[in-house]
C-alpha positions as CSV (number, residue, x, y, z in Angstrom):
1,M,0.0,0.0,0.0
2,E,2.7,2.4,1.0
3,Q,4.6,1.5,-2.2
4,Q,1.6,2.3,-4.4
5,E,1.1,5.7,-2.6
6,E,4.8,6.4,-3.2
7,E,4.6,5.6,-6.9
8,Q,1.4,7.7,-7.2
9,A,3.2,10.6,-5.4
10,L,6.2,10.2,-7.7
11,S,4.0,10.1,-10.8
12,V,2.0,13.3,-9.7
13,S,5.2,15.1,-8.8
14,S,6.8,14.1,-12.1
15,D,3.8,15.0,-14.2
16,T,3.6,18.4,-12.4
17,E,7.2,19.0,-13.0
18,L,6.9,18.1,-16.7
19,S,3.8,20.3,-17.2
20,Q,5.7,23.2,-15.6
21,S,8.7,22.6,-17.9
22,P,7.3,22.3,-21.5
23,H,10.9,22.8,-22.8
24,R,11.6,19.2,-21.9
25,V,9.1,17.9,-24.5
26,R,10.5,20.3,-27.1
27,F,14.0,19.2,-26.2
28,S,13.1,15.6,-26.7
29,L,11.7,16.3,-30.2
30,F,14.7,18.4,-31.2
31,W,17.4,16.1,-29.8
32,K,16.2,12.5,-29.4
33,I,14.4,11.9,-32.7
34,P,17.2,13.2,-34.9
35,L,19.8,11.3,-32.9
36,R,18.0,8.0,-33.0
37,F,17.1,8.5,-36.6
38,V,20.8,8.9,-37.5
39,S,21.5,5.4,-36.3
40,G,19.5,3.0,-38.5
41,G,19.8,0.1,-36.0
42,F,18.0,2.1,-33.3
43,M,15.5,3.9,-35.4
44,I,12.3,2.2,-34.2
45,R,13.3,2.3,-30.5
46,G,14.2,6.0,-30.9
47,F,10.8,6.9,-32.3
48,K,9.1,4.9,-29.6
49,A,11.1,6.5,-26.9
50,A,10.5,10.0,-28.2
51,A,6.7,9.4,-28.7
52,L,6.3,8.0,-25.2
53,W,8.3,11.0,-23.8
54,V,5.9,13.3,-25.5
55,M,3.0,11.4,-24.0
56,N,4.6,12.0,-20.6
57,D,5.0,8.3,-19.9
58,L,7.5,8.8,-17.1
59,K,7.2,5.2,-15.9
60,F,8.5,4.0,-19.2
61,L,11.4,6.3,-19.1
62,R,12.2,5.2,-15.5
63,K,12.3,1.6,-16.7
64,I,14.6,2.6,-19.5
65,V,17.0,4.1,-17.1
66,T,16.8,1.2,-14.7
67,L,16.7,-1.7,-17.1
68,R,18.6,-0.3,-20.1
69,P,21.3,2.0,-18.9
70,T,23.2,1.4,-22.2
71,L,20.4,3.3,-24.0
72,A,21.5,6.5,-22.3
73,V,25.1,5.8,-23.4
74,E,23.9,5.2,-26.9
75,V,22.2,8.5,-27.0
76,V,25.3,10.4,-25.8
77,V,27.6,8.6,-28.2
78,L,25.2,9.2,-31.2
79,G,24.9,12.8,-30.2
80,L,28.6,13.3,-30.2
81,V,29.1,11.5,-33.5
82,S,26.2,13.4,-35.1
83,Y,27.6,16.8,-33.8
84,I,31.0,16.0,-35.2
85,L,29.7,15.0,-38.6
86,F,27.4,18.0,-38.8
87,S,29.9,20.6,-37.7
88,L,32.9,19.2,-39.7
89,V,31.3,17.8,-42.8
90,L,27.7,19.0,-43.4
91,L,28.1,22.6,-42.2
92,P,31.0,23.4,-44.6
93,L,29.1,21.9,-47.5
94,M,25.9,23.8,-46.6
95,G,27.9,27.0,-46.3
96,T,29.3,26.8,-49.9
97,S,27.6,29.2,-52.2
98,T,28.0,30.2,-55.8
99,K,26.3,33.6,-55.4
100,A,28.1,36.6,-56.6
101,V,30.0,38.6,-53.9
102,P,29.7,42.4,-53.6
103,N,32.0,44.4,-55.8
104,S,34.1,45.3,-52.7
105,E,34.9,41.7,-52.3
106,Q,35.7,40.9,-55.9
107,P,39.2,39.6,-56.6
108,E,41.8,42.3,-57.0
109,A,42.7,43.5,-60.5
110,T,46.2,42.8,-61.8
111,Y,48.4,44.9,-64.1
112,S,51.7,44.9,-65.7
113,I,53.8,47.8,-67.1
114,S,56.0,47.4,-70.1
115,S,57.6,49.4,-72.9
116,L,55.3,50.6,-75.6
117,K,55.4,48.1,-78.5
118,N,54.2,50.6,-81.1
119,Q,56.7,53.4,-80.9
120,K,55.2,55.1,-83.9
121,A,52.2,56.0,-81.7
122,L,54.3,58.5,-79.8
123,R,53.0,62.0,-80.2
124,G,55.3,64.9,-81.1
125,S,57.9,66.5,-78.9
126,E,55.7,68.5,-76.6
127,D,56.4,68.2,-72.9
128,K,53.1,66.7,-71.8
129,S,51.6,63.3,-71.2
130,Y,49.1,61.7,-73.6
131,L,47.2,58.7,-72.4
132,V,45.3,56.5,-74.8
133,I,43.8,53.0,-75.2
134,M,46.3,50.9,-77.1
135,E,44.4,47.6,-76.9
136,E,40.7,48.0,-76.6
137,L,38.6,46.4,-73.8
138,Q,37.8,42.7,-74.3
139,L,35.5,40.5,-72.3
140,S,35.9,36.7,-71.9
141,Q,32.2,36.4,-72.8
142,V,29.3,38.7,-73.7
143,Y,26.6,36.2,-73.0
144,A,26.8,35.0,-69.4
145,K,24.5,33.3,-66.8
146,P,23.8,34.8,-63.4
147,D,26.7,34.1,-60.9
148,E,29.1,33.5,-63.7
149,T,32.5,35.3,-63.8
150,I,33.5,37.6,-66.7
151,E,37.1,38.6,-67.3
152,A,38.1,42.0,-68.7
153,R,41.3,43.1,-70.2
154,F,42.7,46.1,-72.0
155,T,46.0,48.1,-72.4
156,I,46.6,51.8,-72.0
157,A,49.7,53.7,-72.9
158,N,51.4,57.1,-72.3
159,I,52.4,58.2,-75.8
160,G,53.4,61.7,-74.7
161,N,56.7,63.0,-73.4
162,A,56.0,63.4,-69.7
163,P,55.1,60.9,-66.9
164,I,51.6,60.7,-65.7
165,A,50.4,59.6,-62.2
166,I,47.3,57.5,-62.3
167,D,45.0,57.2,-59.3
168,A,43.1,54.2,-60.8
169,I,41.9,52.5,-63.9
170,R,39.2,49.9,-64.4
171,A,36.6,48.5,-66.8
172,G,33.7,50.6,-65.7
173,G,30.3,48.9,-66.1
174,R,26.6,49.7,-65.7
175,L,23.5,47.6,-65.6
176,G,21.4,49.7,-68.1
177,Q,21.9,52.1,-70.9
178,T,23.6,55.1,-69.3
179,W,26.3,56.0,-66.6
180,E,23.5,57.0,-64.3
181,D,22.2,53.4,-64.0
182,E,23.3,50.8,-61.4
183,H,27.0,50.4,-61.0
184,A,28.6,47.1,-62.2
185,D,32.3,48.1,-62.2
186,F,35.2,45.7,-62.4
187,P,37.8,46.0,-59.7
188,P,40.3,48.8,-60.1
189,T,44.1,49.0,-60.4
190,R,45.4,51.9,-58.2
191,N,48.3,54.3,-57.8
192,F,50.9,53.8,-60.5
193,T,52.9,56.1,-62.8
194,L,53.3,55.6,-66.5
195,Q,56.5,57.0,-68.0
196,P,56.6,58.2,-71.6
197,G,56.6,55.2,-73.9
198,E,55.2,52.9,-71.3
199,Q,52.0,50.9,-71.4
200,C,49.9,49.2,-68.7
201,S,48.0,46.0,-69.3
202,Y,44.9,45.6,-67.1
203,L,43.3,42.2,-66.1
204,A,40.3,41.7,-63.7
205,Q,37.4,39.5,-63.1
206,R,33.9,40.2,-61.8
207,T,30.9,37.9,-61.0
208,F,27.5,39.2,-62.1
209,E,24.5,38.1,-60.1
210,K,21.7,40.1,-61.7
211,S,20.2,39.4,-65.1
212,G,20.1,42.3,-67.6
213,N,21.8,44.2,-70.3
214,Y,25.2,45.7,-69.3
215,F,27.9,47.8,-70.9
216,A,31.5,48.4,-70.0
217,E,34.1,51.0,-71.0
218,V,37.7,51.8,-70.0
219,V,37.7,54.5,-67.3
220,I,40.5,56.3,-65.5
221,Q,40.9,58.4,-62.4
222,I,43.4,61.2,-62.3
223,N,43.6,63.8,-59.6
224,G,40.6,62.3,-57.9
225,K,38.3,62.6,-61.0
226,W,37.0,59.8,-63.1
227,G,36.6,60.0,-66.8
228,G,36.6,58.0,-70.0
229,L,39.6,57.2,-72.1
230,A,39.8,57.4,-75.9
231,N,41.7,55.2,-78.3
232,L,44.1,56.3,-81.0
233,E,41.2,57.3,-83.2
234,D,39.8,59.5,-80.5
235,K,36.8,57.1,-80.0
236,Y,35.5,55.8,-76.7
237,P,34.8,52.1,-77.4
238,R,32.0,50.5,-75.5
239,I,31.1,46.8,-75.1
240,W,27.6,45.5,-74.5
241,F,27.0,42.2,-72.8
242,D,24.1,40.3,-71.4
243,V,23.5,38.2,-68.3
244,A,20.5,36.0,-68.4
């Protein structure tokens, strides 16, 4: 009789405690079912244990602890293994993304300076710099898919008779028809000087996320001001390309 009263008291106390702690049921659903599911050999027992936990069958759980202490060890071991697999294997795979990164995070542009190949392009004997496009802007593709990378390259040269300090050069791009539209610039090359008869070859990559019709031109920054750059024919070549 006393034993029955003790069991009833324990059951009431446990049920009250469980009802006052709803997080225990949620914790079981979040922790026990996935862990037991991971181990195929214990799948059925895992679902049964989790279901009975939700049903507040504390007597069953008490029997589990008393008669099957290895079950608790299994849960702990499976939990550790699952955590290691998830954190070391699944998380890195899930974190991999092919989305385009912002322009500020695009790979840096590279450049090289060399002697002008076409010395006939040098202009007169006046003591001034004269910067032109020697090799026009080229893109690796003009029809790209979203999240694909496009490579841009061009060569500029100082065909004058004085050095010129350049703040930056880049392939300037826009998503639209005019320079007032959304920026889609390639990374810049910054702070270098071209001596008379020297040329600079620019190479950069950019990933485009948005679909649309783009254009790109060679642009240059000198004394803090951006502007276009002409070729030997005093034209400002523009390339159109599509991302779709």
